[in-house]
C-alpha positions as CSV (number, residue, x, y, z in Angstrom):
1,M,0.0,0.0,0.0
2,F,2.8,2.4,0.9
3,L,4.7,1.6,-2.3
4,S,1.7,2.1,-4.5
5,A,1.1,5.6,-3.1
6,W,4.9,6.4,-3.2
7,I,5.3,5.3,-6.8
8,A,2.2,7.2,-7.9
9,E,3.4,10.4,-6.2
10,T,7.1,10.4,-7.0
11,G,7.3,8.3,-10.2
12,E,10.2,6.3,-8.7
13,A,10.5,2.7,-9.9
14,L,10.4,0.7,-6.6
15,E,8.4,-2.3,-7.8
16,Q,11.4,-4.6,-7.0
17,L,11.4,-3.8,-3.3
18,P,8.6,-6.3,-2.2
19,S,10.4,-9.2,-3.9
20,A,13.7,-8.2,-2.3
21,S,12.4,-8.6,1.2
22,P,11.9,-12.2,2.4
23,A,8.4,-13.1,3.4
24,P,7.9,-14.0,7.1
25,Q,8.0,-17.7,7.7
26,R,5.5,-17.6,10.6
27,F,3.3,-15.2,12.4
28,E,3.1,-14.9,16.2
29,P,-0.4,-15.1,17.7
30,G,-1.8,-11.8,18.9
31,V,-3.6,-8.8,17.5
32,I,-5.7,-9.3,14.5
33,G,-5.6,-6.2,12.2
34,Q,-6.6,-5.3,8.6
35,M,-5.1,-2.3,6.9
36,F,-7.0,-1.0,3.9
37,G,-6.7,2.1,1.7
38,T,-9.2,3.9,-0.5
39,G,-9.0,6.7,-3.1
40,P,-10.7,8.1,-6.2
41,G,-9.7,5.0,-8.2
42,T,-11.0,2.5,-5.6
43,G,-14.1,0.8,-6.8
44,G,-17.3,0.6,-4.7
45,N,-17.7,2.4,-1.3
46,A,-15.1,0.6,0.8
47,M,-14.5,3.3,3.4
48,S,-18.2,4.0,3.9
49,D,-19.0,0.3,4.0
50,M,-16.3,-0.2,6.7
51,F,-17.7,2.6,8.8
52,V,-21.2,1.2,8.4
53,A,-20.2,-2.3,9.2
54,A,-18.2,-1.2,12.3
55,I,-21.2,0.8,13.6
56,Y,-23.7,-2.0,13.0
57,A,-21.4,-4.5,14.8
58,A,-21.8,-2.6,18.1
59,R,-24.0,-4.4,20.6
60,V,-23.2,-2.7,23.9
61,D,-21.0,0.4,23.5
62,L,-19.9,2.7,20.6
63,L,-17.7,5.7,20.9
64,I,-16.7,7.9,17.9
65,T,-14.4,10.8,17.6
66,T,-14.1,12.7,14.3
67,P,-13.3,16.3,13.4
68,Y,-15.4,16.4,10.2
69,F,-18.9,14.8,10.1
70,V,-20.5,15.1,6.7
71,P,-21.8,11.5,6.4
72,D,-23.4,9.8,3.4
73,Q,-26.9,8.4,3.9
74,A,-25.6,4.9,4.8
75,I,-23.4,6.2,7.7
76,M,-26.2,8.5,9.0
77,R,-28.7,5.6,9.1
78,A,-26.2,3.5,10.9
79,V,-25.3,6.0,13.6
80,C,-28.9,6.9,14.2
81,A,-29.9,3.2,14.4
82,A,-27.3,2.3,17.0
83,P,-28.9,3.9,20.1
84,R,-32.3,2.7,19.0
85,R,-31.2,-0.9,19.4
86,G,-29.9,-0.3,22.9
87,V,-26.2,0.5,22.2
88,T,-24.7,3.2,24.4
89,T,-23.5,5.6,21.7
90,T,-21.3,8.7,22.1
91,I,-19.7,11.0,19.5
92,V,-17.2,13.7,20.1
93,F,-16.7,16.7,17.8
94,P,-14.4,19.7,18.1
95,A,-16.2,22.7,19.5
96,R,-14.5,24.9,16.9
97,N,-13.8,23.6,13.5
98,N,-11.1,24.9,11.2
99,S,-13.8,25.0,8.4
100,W,-16.9,27.0,9.0
101,L,-18.7,25.2,6.2
102,V,-17.9,21.7,7.6
103,G,-18.6,22.8,11.1
104,S,-22.1,24.1,10.0
105,V,-22.9,20.8,8.2
106,C,-21.8,18.9,11.3
107,R,-24.1,20.9,13.6
108,S,-27.0,20.5,11.1
109,A,-26.9,16.8,12.1
110,Y,-27.1,17.4,15.9
111,A,-30.9,17.4,16.0
112,D,-31.2,14.1,14.3
113,L,-28.4,12.6,16.4
114,L,-29.9,13.8,19.7
115,A,-33.4,12.6,18.6
116,S,-31.9,9.2,18.2
117,R,-30.6,9.3,21.8
118,F,-27.0,9.8,20.6
119,A,-24.8,11.5,23.2
120,V,-23.1,14.4,21.5
121,Y,-20.1,16.1,23.0
122,E,-17.9,19.1,21.9
123,Y,-14.2,19.1,22.6
124,P,-13.1,22.7,23.5
125,L,-9.3,22.4,23.5
126,G,-8.5,23.0,19.9
127,L,-9.3,21.0,16.8
128,L,-9.8,17.4,17.9
129,H,-8.3,15.6,14.8
130,T,-8.5,12.0,16.0
131,K,-10.6,9.8,13.8
132,S,-11.4,6.7,15.9
133,I,-14.2,4.3,16.7
134,T,-14.2,1.8,19.5
135,I,-16.8,-1.0,19.7
136,D,-17.8,-3.0,22.8
137,G,-14.2,-2.8,24.1
138,E,-13.1,-5.4,21.6
139,V,-12.7,-3.7,18.2
140,A,-11.3,-0.4,17.0
141,L,-11.1,1.5,13.7
142,V,-8.5,4.2,13.4
143,G,-6.8,6.0,10.5
144,S,-6.8,9.0,8.3
145,A,-10.4,8.9,7.0
146,N,-13.0,11.3,8.3
147,M,-16.7,10.7,8.2
148,D,-17.1,13.2,5.3
149,R,-17.6,12.9,1.6
150,R,-14.0,13.8,0.7
151,S,-12.6,11.0,2.7
152,L,-15.3,8.5,1.5
153,Q,-15.1,9.3,-2.2
154,L,-12.2,11.6,-3.2
155,N,-9.2,11.6,-0.9
156,F,-6.5,8.9,-0.6
157,E,-7.1,7.4,2.9
158,N,-5.7,4.6,5.0
159,N,-7.5,3.0,7.9
160,L,-6.7,0.1,10.3
161,L,-9.4,-2.2,11.7
162,I,-8.2,-3.9,14.9
163,S,-9.7,-6.8,16.8
164,D,-7.9,-6.9,20.2
165,R,-9.2,-6.1,23.7
166,E,-5.9,-4.7,25.0
167,T,-5.3,-2.4,22.0
168,T,-8.9,-1.3,22.0
169,T,-8.7,-0.5,25.7
170,A,-5.7,1.8,25.0
171,I,-7.5,3.6,22.2
172,R,-10.6,3.9,24.4
173,K,-8.5,5.4,27.2
174,R,-7.4,8.1,24.8
175,Q,-11.0,8.7,23.7
176,S,-12.0,9.0,27.3
177,S,-9.4,11.7,27.9
178,Y,-11.1,13.8,25.2
179,L,-14.5,13.0,26.6
180,A,-13.5,14.0,30.1
181,V,-12.9,17.6,29.1
182,S,-15.7,17.9,26.5
183,R,-19.1,19.5,27.0
184,P,-22.4,17.7,26.3
185,V,-24.7,19.1,23.7
186,E,-28.2,19.3,25.2
187,P,-31.3,19.0,23.1
188,E,-32.7,22.2,24.7
189,A,-29.6,24.1,23.6
190,V,-30.0,22.9,20.0
191,R,-33.7,23.8,20.0
192,A,-32.8,27.2,21.3
193,W,-30.6,28.0,18.3
194,T,-31.9,31.0,16.4
195,F,-33.8,30.6,13.1
196,R,-30.9,32.4,11.3
197,A,-28.3,29.9,12.7
198,R,-30.5,26.9,11.8
199,L,-31.2,28.3,8.3
200,A,-27.5,28.8,7.7
201,Q,-26.6,25.3,8.9
202,N,-29.3,23.6,6.9
203,T,-28.5,25.6,3.8
204,V,-24.9,24.6,4.0
205,G,-26.0,21.0,4.8
206,M,-27.6,20.8,1.4
207,M,-24.2,21.3,0.0
208,S,-22.7,18.3,1.9
209,P,-22.3,16.1,-1.2
210,V,-19.7,18.5,-2.6
211,L,-17.9,19.4,0.6
């Protein structure tokens, strides 16, 4: 995966490197992981499908951190369905986004998330850039992909799916440190937003497929 990106970017002929390195003769038991990459030339909707599969796999607990939340319909259905089937679901966004447009689209989804009994938090200490999902204390998904249309369909992204309790616990500990200083978003506060603010957010939200 690294070589394919490097060759495409630099034009260097490094195709011989994989054959120059001996393949491992055996693998030690331990963490199960799957690295995968997507880009504009990748067929299908691999990144969106992986997010959706990970969210639907949750049975007890689901915690998500992401700086940019401009989901496609499949991801939005998945995240809203999780709390309805009894999963404790939490998502942490940055309180201040480095893109006003993306921040507005993200906030346009708050009402639907809260109506689905999703716990929404905002992280106040700068731009929270961690893209992570932990599931039932057993599985984690981390990487470069945001839950936005650019990551799902346009950008070159790499993510790692991990099935290991110890590793997932370490990632969840980092997520919990963000959550500990974050502020909950209350439904009453969202309902109190001015008409002008909601109009701006929803208008920008209609542009989400091109953001």
